[in-house]
N, C-alpha and C positions, 0 to 999 in steps of 0.2 A: 099905496103908491110906490114905496121903496121896494116892496117885494116884486112888483112888476118890472121895475128898472133892473133889479138884479137878475131876473129871469131872462130879460132881453139881452143883457150883457153875456150871459152864459151861452145863449143860442148863437149869438154872433161869433163868439170865440170858438165854438165848436165848428161852425161853418167855415171859419177862416183856417182852421186846422186841416180840414178835409177838402180844401179847395184844390181842384185839379191843377197840376203843374203844367207850365207851357211846354209843349213838345219841342224837342231839339230840331233845328232845321236839317233836312236830309242832306247828306253829302252829295255834292254835285258830281254826276258822272260825266266823264269825258266822252266825246262823240266816237262812234265806231264800235265794233264788236271784237271780242277776243278771238284769236285764231284757234282753229281746231287742234286739239291735242292728240297726238298719236301715242302718248305714254300710257302704258298699261301697268298700274301699280296698285298696291294695297293702300288702305287709308293710313298713311304714315304721317301723323300730325306732330312730329317733333318740331320744337321752335326753330331749329336751323333751316327747316324747309319752308318756313313762312317768311318770305322776303318783303311782303307788303300786305296791308290790311284794307286798302282802298285806293282809288285812283289818285287821291290827294297825296299818296306816298310816292308817286311815280313822277319822274321828270318829263318836261315837254308834253308831247302828245301820247306818251305811253300809258297803257292801262294796266291795272292790277288784275291779272288773270289767273285762274286756277288750272293746275295741271295734275289731275289725279285726286278724285274724291273730295275736292274743295279744300284740302289741307295744304297741298303744295302750291304756293302762290309766288309769282314774281312779276316784275314790270316788263312788259313787251309792247311792241308796236301793234296797233289795231290791224286786223285782217285787211289785206288789199292796199295797205299804205306803205310806201317805202320807208325803211328805217332811217332814223336821223342820228343814231349813235349806238354805242355798245355799252353794256353793263359788265363790269369785271371787278371782282374783289371789292365790292361795295362802292365802286366809283363809276362815273359815266365818262366815256371817251367819244370824241367826234370821229366820224368815218375817215379812214386814212391815217389816223394818228397812231404812232408807235409808242410803246411804253414797256416797262420792265415787268416780267412775269412774277408770280408769287414767290418762286424759288430764288429770286434775286439775281439770276445769271442769264436765263433765257429772255428772249424778246417776244412781244406780242404786237399784233396789229388789228385795228378795228376795220373789218371788211364792209363792203357795200351792202351786204345782206344782214348787217347788224350782228354778225357773229365774230367772235374773237379767235384769231388764229395765232398760235404760239410756236416758236421753235422748240425742238425737243432734244437739245443738246444735253449731254451728261454734265451735271454740275460738279465742280471740284469740291471735295469735302475737307480739304486741307489747304493751308497756306505755307509758303516757303519764304522765310525772312531771315536774313543774316545767318545763313547756313543751318537754320533750324526749321522744324516742321511743327505747325500748330493746327489744332482743330478749329472748324468753323464755330464762331462764337467765343473763342478763347481770347483773352486779353494778355498782353505781355509788354515789357519795357522796350522802348525804341532804342536805336543805336546810340543816341546821344545821352542815354542814361536817365533822362528826366521826363520825357514825353511818354505817353502810353499809346499802344497800337492795339488793333482788334482785327481778328481774322474774319472777314465777311464772306458772303456767298460768292461762289465762283472763284475762290482762291485770291480775292482781292484784299490787300492789307491797307487799312486806313489808320493814320496816326494823327494825334493831336499836334498842334503847331505852336505850343507854348514856348516862349523864349526862355532858354535855360540861363537864368541870371546868376551872377556871382555877387557877393558882397563887396562892391568896389569901394576902395578908399583912395582919396585923392592924395597926391604928393608921394614922397619917398617912404611914407609910413608903411606902405604895403610891403616893403622889403624887410620890415621887422616882424611881420606876421608869421605865425608858424605854418608848417605844411598841413593842409587840410585835404584829405582824400575824399571825404563825404560818404554818406551812407549808401549811395548807389553803386552799382557793380559794372560800370561800362569799361573800366580800364583804358582810359584815354591817356596816351603819353603826353606829359606836360613837364614844365621846368619850374622850380621854385628857388628863391634866393635864401641861402643859409647865412645869416648875418654873422654868426660866430666864426664860420670858416671863410667868410667873405668870397663865396662862390655860388654858382648856380648848379643845382643838382636835379637829376631827372627823377620823376615819380609817376605813378599811374593814378590819374584823377577819376573818381567814380562817376562823375557827370552831373552831380547836383550838390547844392549846399556847400560850395567852396568859399574861398575868400579871394582878396585881390592879389595875393602872392601866388599867382597861377598864370604861367606864360606858355604860349604855344610853341615857341622856339627858344633855344638857348641864347641866340643873339638878342632877342627882345628882352630877355631877363637881364643879360649883362648890360645892355644899353640903359635900362631903367635903374638898376641897383648897384652895379659894379663901381667901386671907388678906388681900388688899387689894382695893380697889374697882375696880381696872383690869380690864376684861373685854374680850377681843378677840372 
C-alpha cells in the first residue's frame, strides 16, 4: 500500500512540473491600418531606429508602424485619419503648439498634418558676457563674484541668483574687524574702516566671503564708524 501511494505522488509531481503555462493575453491592437511607407531602405535594425514595439507604446490613436523591413518603427496616425499631434524629440505636442528645437535656439511648430516644422536659423556657438567670450556649455563666475553663469545655446547666458551674503555683525564691532578681500576675483570697489588710523580706506572686494567691515560708499563707512573729525 505504501509503495502505491509513493508511486501516485511521483506521478502527480511529474504532471505538475510539465503542466502547460497559461498563455499571455494578446496585446490589443488599436483600430485602423498603418499608412503606406515610401521609404526604401535596407534592414537597419539598430536600437535607435526602433521607436515603439507595439500600439501600447503609442499615445492616443496612434499606431506602431514599420517603415522599412520591420526594423524601423515609430508611432504614427492611422491611414485616413487626421493627426491629433506631433512627435518630436521623444515628446508629443498638440497641433499648433510651438516649442524649442533640439539645438536650443530655433523654434518648432506642430503642423496640422502632424509634421514638425522648425526654423533653420544659425545658432550662436559663443556667449558674450562682461566683455569676454565663452563657448557654449562653458561655466564662469558672474559679475558679482559669487554666482555662477553658463553659456547656453543661442548665445544666452544664464546665471544663478544666490544672494551674496557677508558675515554681518551687529553694532559698532564691525568697525574693529580687519579688511577682508575674500577669495573671489570680482574687484568691486568698497570701503573699510581702519580703527588704528581712525579713517575709512578704499579697497577692492573679491565679491564673496567678506565681513561686516565692508561698505559701498565712504559716506556710509564714516557714518557708521567715524568717532573723530580726522578723515584721511
